C-alpha distance (Angstrom), angle and dihedral (degrees) to the residues before:
residue distance angle dihedral
M1 . . .
D2 3.72 . .
A3 3.80 109.0 .
D4 3.80 89.5 -139.0
E5 3.82 90.5 62.0
W6 3.81 96.3 59.2
D7 3.80 135.6 59.8
F8 3.78 120.3 -149.6
N9 3.83 110.1 -120.7
E10 3.78 108.8 177.0
V11 3.78 149.7 -41.6
K12 3.80 105.3 -97.9
Q13 3.80 99.6 -176.0
L14 3.78 137.9 3.5
V15 3.80 121.7 -170.2
F16 3.78 124.2 -165.2
R17 3.79 135.2 177.8
K18 3.75 134.9 -155.2
G19 3.77 117.7 -145.5
K20 3.77 129.2 -13.3
G21 3.81 96.4 -76.0
D22 3.79 96.6 57.8
E23 3.79 99.1 102.6
E24 3.80 97.9 160.1
G25 3.78 99.2 51.8
E26 3.77 125.8 -160.8
E27 3.77 130.0 -99.3
V28 3.77 120.7 -127.6
A29 3.82 117.7 -115.1
D30 3.80 118.2 -104.1
S31 3.82 92.0 -114.2
D32 3.81 90.6 59.0
L33 3.82 91.4 45.1
V34 3.81 89.0 57.5
G35 3.81 90.6 54.2
I36 3.79 92.0 47.3
T37 3.81 91.5 47.3
Q38 3.82 90.3 50.1
A39 3.81 90.9 50.5
I40 3.81 90.5 52.8
L41 3.81 92.6 47.3
E42 3.79 89.6 51.3
G43 3.79 90.0 51.0
K44 3.79 93.8 -115.4
N45 3.77 124.2 151.3
L46 3.81 107.8 -106.4
R47 3.80 89.2 -140.4
E48 3.82 85.1 73.8
N49 3.83 94.3 52.4
S50 3.83 110.5 112.9
F51 3.82 93.7 -133.1
V52 3.81 91.8 49.7
K53 3.81 92.0 47.4
Q54 3.81 92.5 49.8
S55 3.81 92.1 46.6
E56 3.80 92.0 52.0
K57 3.83 91.6 47.6
S58 3.82 88.1 52.4
G59 3.80 91.5 55.0
Y60 3.81 99.5 -102.9
R61 3.78 123.8 139.1
F62 3.78 126.1 -161.1
T63 3.77 113.3 -121.2
A64 3.80 106.4 167.0
M65 3.78 139.8 22.9
T66 3.78 133.5 -176.8
Y67 3.77 118.3 -161.2
E68 3.79 138.1 171.5
F69 3.80 132.8 -132.6
S70 3.82 132.9 -175.1
H71 3.78 122.6 -147.4
K72 3.80 112.1 -117.4
K73 3.81 97.6 -142.4
H74 3.79 104.3 26.1
P75 3.81 131.5 48.3
Y76 3.82 95.2 -108.6
V77 3.79 130.2 128.0
I78 3.78 121.5 -167.8
E79 3.79 127.9 -165.3
V80 3.80 113.2 -156.8
S81 3.78 130.5 -168.3
S82 3.78 124.3 -158.1
E83 3.77 120.9 -173.2
F84 3.78 143.4 168.6
K85 3.79 111.1 -135.5
G86 3.76 138.1 -174.0
R87 3.75 136.7 -25.8
P88 2.94 118.5 -37.1
K89 3.76 90.0 37.6
V90 3.77 115.1 -105.3
F91 3.79 120.7 -172.2
E92 3.80 114.5 -145.1
V93 3.78 130.6 -171.8
S94 3.77 120.4 -168.9
I95 3.76 139.4 168.3
K96 3.80 109.5 -116.2
S97 3.78 95.3 -175.9
Y98 3.77 140.9 -6.1
K99 3.79 116.4 -161.2
Q100 3.76 140.3 173.8
R101 3.80 128.0 -141.0
T102 3.79 111.9 -128.0
G103 3.79 135.4 -174.6
I104 3.76 131.8 2.2
E105 3.81 90.3 -59.9
E106 3.81 89.4 53.9
N107 3.78 92.1 -132.6
L108 3.78 113.4 -173.3
S109 3.78 117.3 -119.9
S110 3.76 129.7 175.1
A111 3.80 115.8 -87.7
S112 3.76 129.6 -174.8
L113 3.76 135.3 -129.3
S114 3.76 124.9 -155.1
K115 3.81 114.5 -115.6
K116 3.81 87.5 -109.3
E117 3.84 92.7 53.3
E118 3.80 92.0 45.2
F119 3.80 91.6 50.3
A120 3.81 91.8 48.3
L121 3.82 92.2 49.5
T122 3.80 95.9 46.7
S123 3.81 91.6 44.2
K124 3.81 91.6 52.9
L125 3.80 92.2 46.2
W126 3.80 91.3 48.5
S127 3.80 91.5 49.6
E128 3.80 92.6 50.0
A129 3.82 91.6 47.6
E130 3.81 90.4 48.5
A131 3.81 90.7 52.2
I132 3.82 90.7 51.9
Y133 3.81 91.6 46.6
N134 3.81 92.3 49.1
Q135 3.80 90.2 49.7
L136 3.82 90.2 52.7
I137 3.81 91.1 49.0
S138 3.82 91.2 49.7
E139 3.81 88.3 52.1
G140 3.81 89.5 52.6
I141 3.80 94.6 -109.5
R142 3.79 114.8 138.0
G143 3.77 128.6 -164.7
D144 3.76 142.0 124.9
V145 3.78 99.5 -108.3
P146 3.79 125.6 38.9
V147 3.79 100.4 -116.6
């Protein structure tokens, strides 16, 4: 997945937890997702987003995020999930859905990736997320999900 081939569309889901015993986590409201999506589209650091700042002050940590991209040259839409799991922490990236726009109405229908394509996409996404996370760590910023 070459970053230049895909446009970020929106944050579909954001999950956060408070404390070590909060196994279920809580989803972020749609109104906050819109603000977070807008911040990303504007190229802003999410650590400066008011919702993110307030959540961190309240003791929450982000543990999972689902976001959507559209391919620039082909009619494909991909929904990706990234999540920190377990102890020791393991960072996982997975493709939740891969769809194709069809017809004049651009209806979304399920599309398939070969195992090789899926591996290449998830590997690239994982590498890019790791680079962001390492940059945050080098700046002294801690958190569960590279936001």
